[in-house]
C-alpha positions as CSV (number, residue, x, y, z in Angstrom):
1,X,146.6,133.2,107.8
2,X,149.8,132.5,106.0
3,X,153.1,134.1,107.1
4,X,154.2,134.3,103.5
5,X,152.5,137.4,102.0
6,X,154.2,137.1,98.6
7,X,155.0,134.4,96.2
8,X,158.1,132.4,97.3
9,X,161.2,133.1,95.4
10,X,162.0,129.5,94.5
11,X,159.6,127.1,92.7
12,X,160.6,124.2,94.9
13,X,161.8,124.0,98.5
14,X,164.6,121.5,98.0
15,X,165.0,120.9,101.7
16,X,161.6,119.3,101.8
17,X,161.8,117.5,98.5
18,X,165.3,116.1,99.2
19,X,163.9,114.5,102.4
20,X,161.5,112.6,100.1
21,X,164.2,111.8,97.6
22,X,166.4,110.4,100.3
23,X,163.8,107.6,100.7
24,X,164.4,106.5,97.2
25,X,167.5,104.5,98.2
26,X,168.8,102.9,95.0
27,X,166.5,104.4,92.4
28,X,164.3,107.5,92.2
29,X,161.1,105.5,91.7
30,X,159.5,106.4,95.0
31,X,159.8,110.2,94.9
32,X,159.1,110.3,91.1
33,X,155.9,108.2,91.5
34,X,154.7,110.6,94.3
35,X,155.3,113.6,92.1
36,X,153.6,111.9,89.1
37,X,150.5,111.2,91.3
38,X,150.6,114.8,92.5
39,X,150.7,116.1,89.0
40,X,147.7,114.0,88.0
41,X,145.9,115.1,91.2
42,X,146.7,118.7,90.6
43,X,145.4,118.7,87.0
44,X,142.1,117.1,88.2
45,X,141.8,119.6,91.0
46,X,142.5,122.5,88.7
47,X,139.7,121.2,86.4
48,X,137.3,120.9,89.4
49,X,138.1,124.5,90.5
50,X,137.5,125.7,86.9
51,X,134.1,123.9,86.8
52,X,133.0,125.5,90.1
53,X,134.0,128.9,88.8
54,X,132.0,128.4,85.7
55,X,128.9,126.8,87.2
56,X,127.9,127.1,90.9
57,X,130.5,129.6,92.1
58,X,130.6,127.7,95.4
59,X,133.2,129.6,97.4
60,X,133.2,127.0,100.2
61,X,133.9,124.2,97.8
62,X,136.6,126.3,96.0
63,X,138.2,127.0,99.3
64,X,138.2,123.3,100.2
65,X,139.8,122.4,96.8
66,X,142.5,125.1,97.4
67,X,143.2,123.7,100.9
68,X,143.4,120.1,99.6
69,X,146.0,121.0,96.9
70,X,147.9,123.3,99.2
71,X,148.6,120.5,101.6
72,X,149.7,117.9,99.1
73,X,151.9,120.5,97.2
74,X,153.5,121.8,100.4
75,X,154.3,118.2,101.6
76,X,156.3,117.7,98.4
77,X,158.1,121.1,98.6
78,X,156.2,122.6,95.7
79,X,156.0,125.9,97.6
80,X,154.9,128.2,94.9
81,X,151.9,126.0,94.0
82,X,151.1,125.7,97.7
83,X,151.3,129.5,98.2
84,X,148.8,130.1,95.3
85,X,146.5,127.3,96.5
86,X,146.5,128.9,99.9
87,X,145.2,132.1,98.2
88,X,142.4,130.0,96.6
89,X,141.6,128.6,100.0
90,X,141.6,132.0,101.7
91,X,139.5,133.6,98.9
92,X,137.0,130.8,99.2
93,X,136.7,131.4,102.9
94,X,136.6,135.2,102.3
95,X,139.7,135.6,104.5
96,X,142.1,137.5,102.2
97,X,141.7,140.7,100.4
98,X,139.3,143.5,101.1
99,X,135.7,142.8,102.0
100,X,134.4,142.3,98.5
101,X,131.4,140.6,96.9
102,X,131.3,136.9,96.2
103,X,131.7,137.7,92.5
104,X,135.0,139.5,93.2
105,X,136.3,136.5,95.2
106,X,135.4,134.3,92.2
107,X,137.5,136.6,90.0
108,X,140.4,136.5,92.5
109,X,140.2,132.7,92.5
110,X,140.2,132.6,88.7
111,X,143.3,134.7,88.7
112,X,144.9,132.5,91.3
113,X,144.0,129.4,89.3
114,X,145.8,130.8,86.3
115,X,148.9,131.5,88.4
116,X,148.7,128.0,89.9
117,X,148.7,126.5,86.4
118,X,151.7,128.7,85.5
119,X,153.6,127.5,88.6
120,X,152.6,123.9,87.9
121,X,154.3,124.2,84.5
122,X,157.4,125.7,86.2
123,X,157.5,122.9,88.8
124,X,157.2,120.2,86.1
125,X,160.0,121.8,84.1
126,X,162.3,122.1,87.1
127,X,161.6,118.6,88.3
128,X,161.9,117.2,84.8
129,X,165.5,118.6,84.7
130,X,166.2,117.1,88.1
131,X,164.9,113.6,87.2
132,X,166.1,113.9,83.6
133,X,162.7,113.0,82.4
134,X,159.5,114.6,81.3
135,X,156.5,114.8,83.7
């Protein structure tokens, strides 16, 4: 279970992201391309989560998708997205929240997905300002 019980204060953990940016050397191409790949991956994963919510309501699969996105977002310092994705992972594994029905876990995952999309927009905005570009 996560040590962070509430949403991190900052959208981005700059200590982590700056380590990646330091690999850019003369231009910001490397870190920017990693972030662009992540944003594409996140959009696709959000869509997959949405599909599972609407169709098979497969909590195990939803938890796996949350876990997948948690890892990649955390490695880039996108700590709020990682935090929300950990909620999705834990709800999919029925590890967080009160002992509730599968349908309630699905509702919690839907709410978390909406928050993840909001945090995604915030991260894109903050990173766009940093890179002086639009993601």
